[in-house]
ZADO-1210 file (C-alpha; in nm, 4 decimals, padded with zeros to 6 digits):
<atoms>
<atom x="00.0000" y="00.0000" z="00.0000" code="MET" pos="1"/>
<atom x="00.2869" y="00.2327" z="00.0819" code="THR" pos="2"/>
<atom x="00.4370" y="00.1709" z="-00.2612" code="GLU" pos="3"/>
<atom x="00.1042" y="00.2548" z="-00.4282" code="VAL" pos="4"/>
<atom x="00.0825" y="00.5837" z="-00.2393" code="LEU" pos="5"/>
<atom x="00.4421" y="00.6625" z="-00.3296" code="ARG" pos="6"/>
<atom x="00.3722" y="00.6073" z="-00.6990" code="GLN" pos="7"/>
<atom x="00.0595" y="00.8225" z="-00.6792" code="GLN" pos="8"/>
<atom x="00.2597" y="01.1064" z="-00.5243" code="ARG" pos="9"/>
<atom x="00.5241" y="01.0713" z="-00.7935" code="ARG" pos="10"/>
<atom x="00.2545" y="01.0832" z="-01.0611" code="ALA" pos="11"/>
<atom x="00.1075" y="01.4018" z="-00.9115" code="ARG" pos="12"/>
<atom x="00.4534" y="01.5566" z="-00.8880" code="THR" pos="13"/>
<atom x="00.5281" y="01.4649" z="-01.2479" code="LEU" pos="14"/>
<atom x="00.1989" y="01.6210" z="-01.3585" code="GLY" pos="15"/>
<atom x="00.2780" y="01.9460" z="-01.1752" code="LEU" pos="16"/>
<atom x="00.6285" y="01.9535" z="-01.3227" code="VAL" pos="17"/>
<atom x="00.4934" y="01.9019" z="-01.6738" code="LEU" pos="18"/>
<atom x="00.2357" y="02.1777" z="-01.6233" code="LEU" pos="19"/>
<atom x="00.5092" y="02.4143" z="-01.5040" code="ALA" pos="20"/>
<atom x="00.7251" y="02.3227" z="-01.8038" code="LEU" pos="21"/>
<atom x="00.4279" y="02.3831" z="-02.0317" code="THR" pos="22"/>
<atom x="00.3763" y="02.7335" z="-01.8935" code="ALA" pos="23"/>
<atom x="00.7468" y="02.8132" z="-01.9221" code="GLY" pos="24"/>
<atom x="00.7714" y="02.6807" z="-02.2777" code="LEU" pos="25"/>
<atom x="00.4631" y="02.8757" z="-02.3875" code="LEU" pos="26"/>
<atom x="00.6245" y="03.1964" z="-02.2594" code="LEU" pos="27"/>
<atom x="00.9561" y="03.1034" z="-02.4189" code="LEU" pos="28"/>
<atom x="00.7888" y="03.0165" z="-02.7486" code="GLY" pos="29"/>
<atom x="00.6236" y="03.3594" z="-02.7576" code="ALA" pos="30"/>
<atom x="00.9681" y="03.5150" z="-02.7113" code="SER" pos="31"/>
<atom x="01.1516" y="03.3260" z="-02.9895" code="VAL" pos="32"/>
<atom x="01.1247" y="03.4262" z="-03.3546" code="GLY" pos="33"/>
<atom x="01.3277" y="03.4682" z="-03.6701" code="SER" pos="34"/>
<atom x="01.5582" y="03.7154" z="-03.4920" code="THR" pos="35"/>
<atom x="01.6241" y="03.4818" z="-03.2006" code="GLY" pos="36"/>
<atom x="01.5160" y="03.5345" z="-02.8412" code="TRP" pos="37"/>
<atom x="01.3564" y="03.8635" z="-02.7436" code="GLN" pos="38"/>
<atom x="01.2182" y="03.9781" z="-02.4103" code="SER" pos="39"/>
<atom x="00.8389" y="03.9803" z="-02.3907" code="LEU" pos="40"/>
<atom x="00.8568" y="04.3029" z="-02.1928" code="TRP" pos="41"/>
<atom x="01.0358" y="04.4725" z="-02.4812" code="ALA" pos="42"/>
<atom x="00.7954" y="04.3263" z="-02.7365" code="LEU" pos="43"/>
<atom x="00.4939" y="04.4492" z="-02.5381" code="ALA" pos="44"/>
<atom x="00.5943" y="04.8115" z="-02.6014" code="ARG" pos="45"/>
<atom x="00.5830" y="04.7778" z="-02.9814" code="GLU" pos="46"/>
<atom x="00.2503" y="04.7592" z="-03.1641" code="THR" pos="47"/>
<atom x="00.3854" y="04.5616" z="-03.4589" code="GLN" pos="48"/>
<atom x="00.5679" y="04.3226" z="-03.2271" code="ALA" pos="49"/>
<atom x="00.2474" y="04.2630" z="-03.0308" code="GLN" pos="50"/>
<atom x="00.0706" y="04.1622" z="-03.3504" code="GLN" pos="51"/>
<atom x="00.3506" y="03.9185" z="-03.4375" code="ILE" pos="52"/>
<atom x="00.3409" y="03.7664" z="-03.0897" code="VAL" pos="53"/>
<atom x="-00.0361" y="03.7220" z="-03.0658" code="TRP" pos="54"/>
<atom x="-00.1114" y="03.6291" z="-03.4267" code="GLU" pos="55"/>
<atom x="00.1931" y="03.4153" z="-03.5125" code="ILE" pos="56"/>
<atom x="00.4065" y="03.3063" z="-03.2189" code="ARG" pos="57"/>
<atom x="00.1407" y="03.2297" z="-02.9592" code="VAL" pos="58"/>
<atom x="-00.0820" y="03.0217" z="-03.1944" code="PRO" pos="59"/>
<atom x="00.2231" y="02.8401" z="-03.3254" code="ARG" pos="60"/>
<atom x="00.3569" y="02.7573" z="-02.9789" code="THR" pos="61"/>
<atom x="00.0147" y="02.6557" z="-02.8503" code="LEU" pos="62"/>
<atom x="-00.0424" y="02.4514" z="-03.1664" code="GLY" pos="63"/>
<atom x="00.2863" y="02.2682" z="-03.1129" code="ALA" pos="64"/>
<atom x="00.1817" y="02.1801" z="-02.7587" code="TRP" pos="65"/>
<atom x="-00.1623" y="02.0609" z="-02.8689" code="LEU" pos="66"/>
<atom x="-00.0220" y="01.8500" z="-03.1536" code="ALA" pos="67"/>
<atom x="00.2348" y="01.6969" z="-02.9181" code="GLY" pos="68"/>
<atom x="-00.0379" y="01.6235" z="-02.6630" code="ALA" pos="69"/>
<atom x="-00.2460" y="01.4487" z="-02.9304" code="LEU" pos="70"/>
<atom x="00.0520" y="01.2384" z="-03.0363" code="LEU" pos="71"/>
<atom x="00.1404" y="01.1548" z="-02.6752" code="GLY" pos="72"/>
<atom x="-00.2160" y="01.0434" z="-02.6089" code="LEU" pos="73"/>
<atom x="-00.2220" y="00.8397" z="-02.9303" code="ALA" pos="74"/>
<atom x="00.1103" y="00.6776" z="-02.8417" code="GLY" pos="75"/>
<atom x="-00.0136" y="00.5687" z="-02.4985" code="ALA" pos="76"/>
<atom x="-00.3307" y="00.4246" z="-02.6517" code="VAL" pos="77"/>
<atom x="-00.1369" y="00.2449" z="-02.9273" code="ALA" pos="78"/>
<atom x="00.1084" y="00.0869" z="-02.6829" code="GLN" pos="79"/>
<atom x="-00.1788" y="-00.0279" z="-02.4640" code="GLY" pos="80"/>
<atom x="-00.3817" y="-00.1670" z="-02.7532" code="LEU" pos="81"/>
<atom x="-00.0950" y="-00.3591" z="-02.9107" code="PHE" pos="82"/>
<atom x="00.0706" y="-00.4428" z="-02.5770" code="ARG" pos="83"/>
<atom x="00.3966" y="-00.3338" z="-02.7372" code="ASN" pos="84"/>
<atom x="00.6222" y="-00.0630" z="-02.5889" code="PRO" pos="85"/>
<atom x="00.7523" y="00.0195" z="-02.9390" code="LEU" pos="86"/>
<atom x="00.4089" y="00.0919" z="-03.0858" code="ALA" pos="87"/>
<atom x="00.3593" y="00.4465" z="-03.2103" code="ASP" pos="88"/>
<atom x="00.0585" y="00.6455" z="-03.3413" code="PRO" pos="89"/>
<atom x="00.1485" y="00.5774" z="-03.7059" code="TYR" pos="90"/>
<atom x="00.1208" y="00.1979" z="-03.6857" code="LEU" pos="91"/>
<atom x="-00.2159" y="00.1900" z="-03.8624" code="LEU" pos="92"/>
<atom x="-00.0815" y="00.3601" z="-04.1743" code="GLY" pos="93"/>
<atom x="-00.2037" y="00.7115" z="-04.0960" code="SER" pos="94"/>
<atom x="00.1329" y="00.8748" z="-04.1702" code="ALA" pos="95"/>
<atom x="00.1633" y="00.7276" z="-04.5185" code="SER" pos="96"/>
<atom x="-00.2045" y="00.7981" z="-04.5859" code="GLY" pos="97"/>
<atom x="-00.1664" y="01.1630" z="-04.4877" code="ALA" pos="98"/>
<atom x="00.1433" y="01.2022" z="-04.7066" code="ALA" pos="99"/>
<atom x="-00.0354" y="01.0403" z="-05.0006" code="LEU" pos="100"/>
<atom x="-00.3355" y="01.2685" z="-04.9479" code="GLY" pos="101"/>
<atom x="-00.1116" y="01.5754" z="-04.9608" code="VAL" pos="102"/>
<atom x="00.0681" y="01.4432" z="-05.2698" code="ALA" pos="103"/>
<atom x="-00.2605" y="01.3817" z="-05.4523" code="LEU" pos="104"/>
<atom x="-00.3918" y="01.7264" z="-05.3547" code="ALA" pos="105"/>
<atom x="-00.0757" y="01.8934" z="-05.4864" code="LEU" pos="106"/>
<atom x="-00.0904" y="01.6889" z="-05.8052" code="LEU" pos="107"/>
<atom x="-00.4561" y="01.7722" z="-05.8688" code="LEU" pos="108"/>
<atom x="-00.3988" y="02.1389" z="-05.7880" code="ALA" pos="109"/>
<atom x="-00.1383" y="02.1501" z="-06.0635" code="GLY" pos="110"/>
<atom x="-00.3458" y="01.9575" z="-06.3168" code="LEU" pos="111"/>
<atom x="-00.6947" y="02.0992" z="-06.2594" code="VAL" pos="112"/>
<atom x="-00.7499" y="02.4464" z="-06.4120" code="PRO" pos="113"/>
<atom x="-00.9191" y="02.7171" z="-06.2031" code="ALA" pos="114"/>
<atom x="-01.2209" y="02.7114" z="-06.4350" code="SER" pos="115"/>
<atom x="-01.2823" y="02.3407" z="-06.3802" code="SER" pos="116"/>
<atom x="-01.5835" y="02.2217" z="-06.1848" code="THR" pos="117"/>
<atom x="-01.3453" y="02.0413" z="-05.9479" code="LEU" pos="118"/>
<atom x="-01.1673" y="02.3629" z="-05.8446" code="ALA" pos="119"/>
<atom x="-01.4376" y="02.4790" z="-05.5958" code="PRO" pos="120"/>
<atom x="-01.4035" y="02.1434" z="-05.4174" code="TRP" pos="121"/>
<atom x="-01.0239" y="02.1350" z="-05.4092" code="LEU" pos="122"/>
<atom x="-00.9579" y="02.4894" z="-05.2872" code="LEU" pos="123"/>
<atom x="-01.1554" y="02.4738" z="-04.9597" code="PRO" pos="124"/>
<atom x="-01.0156" y="02.1277" z="-04.8870" code="LEU" pos="125"/>
<atom x="-00.6549" y="02.2468" z="-04.8783" code="GLY" pos="126"/>
<atom x="-00.3513" y="02.0451" z="-04.7761" code="LEU" pos="127"/>
<atom x="-00.4726" y="02.0158" z="-04.4167" code="THR" pos="128"/>
<atom x="-00.8013" y="01.8593" z="-04.5218" code="GLY" pos="129"/>
<atom x="-00.6272" y="01.6332" z="-04.7717" code="ALA" pos="130"/>
<atom x="-00.3873" y="01.5111" z="-04.5036" code="ALA" pos="131"/>
<atom x="-00.6708" y="01.4422" z="-04.2596" code="PHE" pos="132"/>
<atom x="-00.8769" y="01.2546" z="-04.5193" code="ILE" pos="133"/>
<atom x="-00.5708" y="01.0557" z="-04.6276" code="GLY" pos="134"/>
<atom x="-00.4879" y="00.9565" z="-04.2697" code="ALA" pos="135"/>
<atom x="-00.8443" y="00.8495" z="-04.1903" code="VAL" pos="136"/>
<atom x="-00.8759" y="00.6614" z="-04.5200" code="ALA" pos="137"/>
<atom x="-00.5544" y="00.4718" z="-04.4458" code="ALA" pos="138"/>
<atom x="-00.6839" y="00.3642" z="-04.1045" code="VAL" pos="139"/>
<atom x="-01.0152" y="00.2531" z="-04.2573" code="LEU" pos="140"/>
<atom x="-00.8256" y="00.0531" z="-04.5192" code="LEU" pos="141"/>
<atom x="-00.6209" y="-00.1092" z="-04.2433" code="THR" pos="142"/>
<atom x="-00.9366" y="-00.2038" z="-04.0554" code="LEU" pos="143"/>
<atom x="-01.0883" y="-00.3469" z="-04.3732" code="ALA" pos="144"/>
<atom x="-00.7817" y="-00.5611" z="-04.4438" code="LEU" pos="145"/>
<atom x="-00.7679" y="-00.6768" z="-04.0818" code="ALA" pos="146"/>
<atom x="-01.1438" y="-00.7527" z="-04.0898" code="ARG" pos="147"/>
<atom x="-01.2062" y="-00.5434" z="-03.7821" code="GLY" pos="148"/>
<atom x="-01.0219" y="-00.5006" z="-03.4556" code="VAL" pos="149"/>
<atom x="-01.0700" y="-00.8459" z="-03.3045" code="GLN" pos="150"/>
<atom x="-00.7202" y="-00.9754" z="-03.3881" code="HIS" pos="151"/>
<atom x="-00.4390" y="-00.7496" z="-03.2701" code="THR" pos="152"/>
<atom x="-00.1650" y="-00.9185" z="-03.4722" code="LEU" pos="153"/>
<atom x="-00.3694" y="-00.9072" z="-03.7926" code="ARG" pos="154"/>
<atom x="-00.4423" y="-00.5379" z="-03.7313" code="LEU" pos="155"/>
<atom x="-00.0740" y="-00.4667" z="-03.6775" code="LEU" pos="156"/>
<atom x="00.0315" y="-00.6511" z="-03.9924" code="LEU" pos="157"/>
<atom x="-00.2400" y="-00.4802" z="-04.1986" code="ALA" pos="158"/>
<atom x="-00.1176" y="-00.1419" z="-04.0731" code="GLY" pos="159"/>
<atom x="00.2380" y="-00.2209" z="-04.1786" code="VAL" pos="160"/>
<atom x="00.1237" y="-00.3339" z="-04.5248" code="VAL" pos="161"/>
<atom x="-00.0955" y="-00.0272" z="-04.5769" code="VAL" pos="162"/>
<atom x="00.1847" y="00.2026" z="-04.4620" code="GLY" pos="163"/>
<atom x="00.4347" y="00.0484" z="-04.7045" code="VAL" pos="164"/>
<atom x="00.1969" y="00.0480" z="-05.0038" code="VAL" pos="165"/>
<atom x="00.0695" y="00.4035" z="-04.9525" code="LEU" pos="166"/>
<atom x="00.4230" y="00.5259" z="-04.8881" code="GLY" pos="167"/>
<atom x="00.5325" y="00.3715" z="-05.2179" code="ALA" pos="168"/>
<atom x="00.2441" y="00.5426" z="-05.3995" code="LEU" pos="169"/>
<atom x="00.3453" y="00.8767" z="-05.2495" code="GLY" pos="170"/>
<atom x="00.7040" y="00.8238" z="-05.3645" code="SER" pos="171"/>
<atom x="00.5778" y="00.7346" z="-05.7113" code="LEU" pos="172"/>
<atom x="00.3862" y="01.0621" z="-05.7314" code="ILE" pos="173"/>
<atom x="00.7005" y="01.2537" z="-05.6344" code="MET" pos="174"/>
<atom x="00.8929" y="01.0690" z="-05.9045" code="GLN" pos="175"/>
<atom x="00.6341" y="01.1386" z="-06.1751" code="LEU" pos="176"/>
<atom x="00.5570" y="01.4967" z="-06.0673" code="ALA" pos="177"/>
<atom x="00.8749" y="01.6581" z="-05.9279" code="PRO" pos="178"/>
<atom x="00.6918" y="01.9893" z="-05.8812" code="GLN" pos="179"/>
<atom x="00.5175" y="01.8508" z="-05.5714" code="VAL" pos="180"/>
<atom x="00.8404" y="01.7329" z="-05.4118" code="MET" pos="181"/>
<atom x="00.9387" y="02.0479" z="-05.2217" code="GLN" pos="182"/>
<atom x="00.5993" y="02.0997" z="-05.0569" code="THR" pos="183"/>
<atom x="00.5578" y="01.7315" z="-04.9820" code="LEU" pos="184"/>
<atom x="00.9033" y="01.7098" z="-04.8267" code="GLN" pos="185"/>
<atom x="00.8185" y="02.0024" z="-04.6006" code="ALA" pos="186"/>
<atom x="00.5080" y="01.8123" z="-04.4874" code="PHE" pos="187"/>
<atom x="00.7042" y="01.4924" z="-04.4304" code="ILE" pos="188"/>
<atom x="00.9690" y="01.6739" z="-04.2246" code="LEU" pos="189"/>
<atom x="00.7009" y="01.8362" z="-04.0089" code="GLY" pos="190"/>
<atom x="00.6429" y="02.2012" z="-03.9283" code="SER" pos="191"/>
<atom x="00.4350" y="02.4078" z="-03.6878" code="THR" pos="192"/>
<atom x="00.4897" y="02.7280" z="-03.8839" code="GLY" pos="193"/>
<atom x="00.1437" y="02.7323" z="-04.0421" code="PHE" pos="194"/>
<atom x="-00.0651" y="02.6619" z="-03.7315" code="VAL" pos="195"/>
<atom x="-00.3148" y="02.9404" z="-03.6630" code="GLY" pos="196"/>
<atom x="-00.5752" y="03.0136" z="-03.3999" code="SER" pos="197"/>
<atom x="-00.8427" y="02.8158" z="-03.5870" code="GLY" pos="198"/>
<atom x="-00.6217" y="02.5074" z="-03.5972" code="ALA" pos="199"/>
<atom x="-00.5498" y="02.5470" z="-03.2244" code="CYS" pos="200"/>
<atom x="-00.9219" y="02.5572" z="-03.1464" code="ALA" pos="201"/>
<atom x="-00.9809" y="02.2441" z="-03.3550" code="LEU" pos="202"/>
<atom x="-00.6945" y="02.0515" z="-03.1952" code="MET" pos="203"/>
<atom x="-00.8031" y="02.1587" z="-02.8456" code="ALA" pos="204"/>
<atom x="-01.1565" y="02.0293" z="-02.9075" code="ALA" pos="205"/>
<atom x="-01.0303" y="01.6979" z="-03.0474" code="VAL" pos="206"/>
<atom x="-00.7814" y="01.6609" z="-02.7607" code="LEU" pos="207"/>
<atom x="-01.0514" y="01.7142" z="-02.5013" code="LEU" pos="208"/>
<atom x="-01.2822" y="01.4628" z="-02.6707" code="LEU" pos="209"/>
<atom x="-01.0083" y="01.2018" z="-02.7084" code="CYS" pos="210"/>
<atom x="-00.8926" y="01.2453" z="-02.3485" code="LEU" pos="211"/>
<atom x="-01.2438" y="01.1936" z="-02.2145" code="ILE" pos="212"/>
<atom x="-01.3110" y="00.8840" z="-02.4262" code="VAL" pos="213"/>
<atom x="-00.9657" y="00.7303" z="-02.3725" code="ALA" pos="214"/>
<atom x="-00.9816" y="00.7876" z="-01.9965" code="TRP" pos="215"/>
<atom x="-01.3270" y="00.6288" z="-01.9842" code="ALA" pos="216"/>
<atom x="-01.1886" y="00.3211" z="-02.1656" code="CYS" pos="217"/>
<atom x="-00.8588" y="00.3069" z="-01.9769" code="SER" pos="218"/>
<atom x="-00.9718" y="00.0161" z="-01.7563" code="HIS" pos="219"/>
<atom x="-00.9818" y="-00.1980" z="-02.0711" code="VAL" pos="220"/>
<atom x="-00.6175" y="-00.1132" z="-02.1430" code="LEU" pos="221"/>
<atom x="-00.5303" y="-00.2098" z="-01.7855" code="ASP" pos="222"/>
<atom x="-00.7069" y="-00.5422" z="-01.8437" code="GLY" pos="223"/>
<atom x="-00.5345" y="-00.5991" z="-02.1791" code="LEU" pos="224"/>
<atom x="-00.1970" y="-00.5510" z="-02.0083" code="ALA" pos="225"/>
<atom x="-00.2709" y="-00.8792" z="-01.8279" code="LEU" pos="226"/>
<atom x="-00.3579" y="-01.0540" z="-02.1553" code="GLY" pos="227"/>
<atom x="-00.6682" y="-01.0742" z="-02.3698" code="GLU" pos="228"/>
<atom x="-00.7904" y="-01.3934" z="-02.2078" code="ALA" pos="229"/>
<atom x="-00.7585" y="-01.2406" z="-01.8618" code="THR" pos="230"/>
<atom x="-00.9325" y="-00.9216" z="-01.9732" code="ALA" pos="231"/>
<atom x="-01.2207" y="-01.1228" z="-02.1178" code="ALA" pos="232"/>
<atom x="-01.2462" y="-01.3333" z="-01.8024" code="SER" pos="233"/>
<atom x="-01.2851" y="-01.0134" z="-01.5997" code="LEU" pos="234"/>
<atom x="-01.5984" y="-00.9344" z="-01.7982" code="GLY" pos="235"/>
<atom x="-01.4480" y="-00.6394" z="-01.9871" code="LEU" pos="236"/>
<atom x="-01.6072" y="-00.5568" z="-02.3264" code="PRO" pos="237"/>
<atom x="-01.2746" y="-00.5960" z="-02.5039" code="VAL" pos="238"/>
<atom x="-01.3962" y="-00.6006" z="-02.8661" code="ALA" pos="239"/>
<atom x="-01.6233" y="-00.2960" z="-02.8362" code="ALA" pos="240"/>
<atom x="-01.3755" y="-00.0908" z="-02.6349" code="MET" pos="241"/>
<atom x="-01.0905" y="-00.1820" z="-02.8699" code="ARG" pos="242"/>
<atom x="-01.2923" y="-00.0397" z="-03.1602" code="ALA" pos="243"/>
<atom x="-01.3532" y="00.2813" z="-02.9636" code="VAL" pos="244"/>
<atom x="-00.9846" y="00.3133" z="-02.8754" code="LEU" pos="245"/>
<atom x="-00.8808" y="00.2550" z="-03.2377" code="VAL" pos="246"/>
<atom x="-01.1145" y="00.5418" z="-03.3315" code="ALA" pos="247"/>
<atom x="-00.9516" y="00.7617" z="-03.0660" code="VAL" pos="248"/>
<atom x="-00.6064" y="00.6663" z="-03.1940" code="LEU" pos="249"/>
<atom x="-00.7021" y="00.7440" z="-03.5532" code="ALA" pos="250"/>
<atom x="-00.8730" y="01.0748" z="-03.4740" code="LEU" pos="251"/>
<atom x="-00.5946" y="01.2076" z="-03.2519" code="ALA" pos="252"/>
<atom x="-00.3206" y="01.1081" z="-03.4962" code="THR" pos="253"/>
<atom x="-00.5009" y="01.2352" z="-03.8066" code="ALA" pos="254"/>
<atom x="-00.5761" y="01.5721" z="-03.6439" code="THR" pos="255"/>
<atom x="-00.2157" y="01.6263" z="-03.5334" code="ALA" pos="256"/>
<atom x="-00.0678" y="01.5120" z="-03.8656" code="VAL" pos="257"/>
<atom x="-00.3056" y="01.7274" z="-04.0683" code="ALA" pos="258"/>
<atom x="-00.1921" y="02.0414" z="-03.8854" code="GLN" pos="259"/>
<atom x="00.1817" y="01.9835" z="-03.8360" code="THR" pos="260"/>
<atom x="00.2889" y="01.7143" z="-04.0808" code="GLY" pos="261"/>
<atom x="00.4717" y="01.3944" z="-03.9927" code="LEU" pos="262"/>
<atom x="00.6481" y="01.4438" z="-03.6607" code="ILE" pos="263"/>
<atom x="00.8028" y="01.1241" z="-03.5382" code="GLY" pos="264"/>
<atom x="00.9071" y="00.9797" z="-03.2005" code="PHE" pos="265"/>
<atom x="00.6915" y="01.2131" z="-02.9876" code="VAL" pos="266"/>
<atom x="00.4097" y="00.9606" z="-02.9604" code="GLY" pos="267"/>
<atom x="00.6610" y="00.6809" z="-02.9048" code="LEU" pos="268"/>
<atom x="00.8812" y="00.8524" z="-02.6455" code="ALA" pos="269"/>
<atom x="00.6196" y="01.0339" z="-02.4349" code="ALA" pos="270"/>
<atom x="00.4666" y="00.7208" z="-02.2703" code="PRO" pos="271"/>
<atom x="00.8158" y="00.5775" z="-02.2139" code="HIS" pos="272"/>
<atom x="00.9317" y="00.8893" z="-02.0324" code="LEU" pos="273"/>
<atom x="00.6241" y="00.8797" z="-01.8094" code="VAL" pos="274"/>
<atom x="00.6787" y="00.5123" z="-01.7247" code="ARG" pos="275"/>
<atom x="01.0448" y="00.5834" z="-01.6510" code="ALA" pos="276"/>
<atom x="00.9365" y="00.8392" z="-01.3900" code="ALA" pos="277"/>
<atom x="00.6485" y="00.6519" z="-01.2247" code="THR" pos="278"/>
<atom x="00.4291" y="00.3439" z="-01.2481" code="LYS" pos="279"/>
<atom x="00.0694" y="00.4379" z="-01.3164" code="VAL" pos="280"/>
<atom x="-00.2486" y="00.2861" z="-01.4495" code="THR" pos="281"/>
<atom x="-00.3498" y="00.3676" z="-01.8051" code="TYR" pos="282"/>
<atom x="-00.5957" y="00.6333" z="-01.6948" code="GLY" pos="283"/>
<atom x="-00.3161" y="00.8438" z="-01.5503" code="ARG" pos="284"/>
<atom x="-00.0681" y="00.7349" z="-01.8154" code="LEU" pos="285"/>
<atom x="-00.2899" y="00.8793" z="-02.0893" code="ILE" pos="286"/>
<atom x="-00.3123" y="01.2156" z="-01.9125" code="LEU" pos="287"/>
<atom x="00.0585" y="01.2320" z="-01.8278" code="LEU" pos="288"/>
<atom x="00.1644" y="01.1126" z="-02.1762" code="ALA" pos="289"/>
<atom x="-00.0442" y="01.3927" z="-02.3279" code="SER" pos="290"/>
<atom x="00.1316" y="01.6490" z="-02.1089" code="LEU" pos="291"/>
<atom x="00.4697" y="01.4931" z="-02.1854" code="MET" pos="292"/>
<atom x="00.4032" y="01.4912" z="-02.5606" code="GLY" pos="293"/>
<atom x="00.3031" y="01.8572" z="-02.5501" code="GLY" pos="294"/>
<atom x="00.6206" y="01.9471" z="-02.3608" code="VAL" pos="295"/>
<atom x="00.8424" y="01.7467" z="-02.5976" code="LEU" pos="296"/>
<atom x="00.7048" y="01.8956" z="-02.9188" code="LEU" pos="297"/>
<atom x="00.6930" y="02.2512" z="-02.7818" code="THR" pos="298"/>
<atom x="01.0545" y="02.2245" z="-02.6669" code="ALA" pos="299"/>
<atom x="01.1562" y="02.0878" z="-03.0080" code="ALA" pos="300"/>
<atom x="00.9676" y="02.3698" z="-03.1809" code="ASP" pos="301"/>
<atom x="01.1396" y="02.6364" z="-02.9702" code="VAL" pos="302"/>
<atom x="01.4778" y="02.4796" z="-03.0447" code="LEU" pos="303"/>
<atom x="01.3957" y="02.4562" z="-03.4166" code="ALA" pos="304"/>
<atom x="01.3260" y="02.8301" z="-03.4236" code="ARG" pos="305"/>
<atom x="01.6097" y="02.9460" z="-03.2023" code="GLY" pos="306"/>
<atom x="01.9121" y="02.7272" z="-03.2691" code="LEU" pos="307"/>
<atom x="02.0058" y="02.8701" z="-03.6109" code="LEU" pos="308"/>
<atom x="01.7896" y="03.1855" z="-03.6190" code="ALA" pos="309"/>
<atom x="01.6949" y="03.3381" z="-03.8578" code="PRO" pos="310"/>
<atom x="01.7148" y="02.9993" z="-04.0341" code="GLN" pos="311"/>
<atom x="01.4602" y="02.7512" z="-03.9039" code="GLU" pos="312"/>
<atom x="01.5134" y="02.3776" z="-03.8683" code="LEU" pos="313"/>
<atom x="01.2344" y="02.1311" z="-03.9494" code="PRO" pos="314"/>
<atom x="01.0874" y="02.0344" z="-03.6148" code="VAL" pos="315"/>
<atom x="01.0422" y="01.6749" z="-03.7295" code="GLY" pos="316"/>
<atom x="01.4180" y="01.6438" z="-03.7776" code="VAL" pos="317"/>
<atom x="01.4835" y="01.7511" z="-03.4194" code="LEU" pos="318"/>
<atom x="01.2255" y="01.5125" z="-03.2752" code="THR" pos="319"/>
<atom x="01.3730" y="01.2297" z="-03.4844" code="ALA" pos="320"/>
<atom x="01.7279" y="01.3016" z="-03.3620" code="VAL" pos="321"/>
<atom x="01.6265" y="01.3395" z="-02.9976" code="LEU" pos="322"/>
<atom x="01.3825" y="01.0472" z="-03.0079" code="GLY" pos="323"/>
<atom x="01.6311" y="00.8246" z="-03.1875" code="GLY" pos="324"/>
<atom x="01.8930" y="00.9107" z="-02.9260" code="GLY" pos="325"/>
<atom x="01.6506" y="00.8188" z="-02.6494" code="TYR" pos="326"/>
<atom x="01.5719" y="00.4828" z="-02.8114" code="LEU" pos="327"/>
<atom x="01.9443" y="00.4085" z="-02.8498" code="LEU" pos="328"/>
<atom x="01.9866" y="00.4790" z="-02.4800" code="TRP" pos="329"/>
<atom x="01.6993" y="00.2414" z="-02.4028" code="LEU" pos="330"/>
<atom x="01.8611" y="-00.0297" z="-02.6152" code="MET" pos="331"/>
<atom x="02.1929" y="00.0256" z="-02.4375" code="HIS" pos="332"/>
<atom x="02.0170" y="00.0012" z="-02.1021" code="ARG" pos="333"/>
<atom x="01.8410" y="-00.3176" z="-02.2107" code="GLN" pos="334"/>
<atom x="02.1718" y="-00.4660" z="-02.3198" code="GLY" pos="335"/>
<atom x="02.3129" y="-00.4040" z="-01.9724" code="ARG" pos="336"/>
<atom x="02.0345" y="-00.5927" z="-01.8023" code="GLY" pos="337"/>
<atom x="01.7499" y="-00.3428" z="-01.8084" code="GLY" pos="338"/>
<atom x="01.4352" y="-00.3735" z="-02.0128" code="ARG" pos="339"/>
<atom x="01.2188" y="-00.1463" z="-02.2244" code="ILE" pos="340"/>
<atom x="00.9011" y="-00.0704" z="-02.0355" code="THR" pos="341"/>
</atoms>
């Protein structure tokens, strides 16, 4: 009992630390731009600077946190569903589907004249809408190939197949239409530079919805951690709740990818970092992984803007380098007798 109370205190402490880091990073993100770091007090005295801060920097920083929180939540759900600590939000093919959706949108935008009857449908859709539709379509295709969500291994294999095939189609489009390559590469590398207040509102609403649903279903993830047979013997509605959690995973991932592009390792590393700090049930893990994902992506975004200012690094490159380094450390630890949790 004492150990349980100790872990609960550690979880509360971790949550408070992550909230404090979030507040600090939001202030820091509002202070970092193309000219490097600037004091908010100095910026507050200039009318033009105030407009830049409130219309560009604040939405971008908040959008980075929200996208990271969505990916952290999706990563925790994916690892619980597949009972695999190396599962990430893109396992169901959403990343390749989003990239293919963007590639097709760019290709059609170049081929369809403005006077065409298709133009009024393509323009409002935009790259964000194309990425979201592509990600959702890829997940639906994965579910169709896996014949539902009843068999975890079949679902995992279908996701891998869909990801490879759709990724190959996206590469084929880049080969046949080089004019889409630059924009598509920017999407693949990930960027928070185009996130506005509307996108922040959308991601906040989706995050709140996904958190509520995932938390309500977290007891099923706790049961699945003991094995599917054990979870079923406890009377848990495994099949129905697995379908709901797959929907949460797909929605959270598609929303984040549509707004910021393909940003890797955040959804994979966030749950690991939480587990390294404390042992919690999935209900708390989902909340803490969301906070951790938001902190990770916001920190990477601030570094991407400030390291080589005025030149900006792709935020997806930074998360890949930092996340890859973390996984190498985990492998080294496992080789010395530890284990990946």
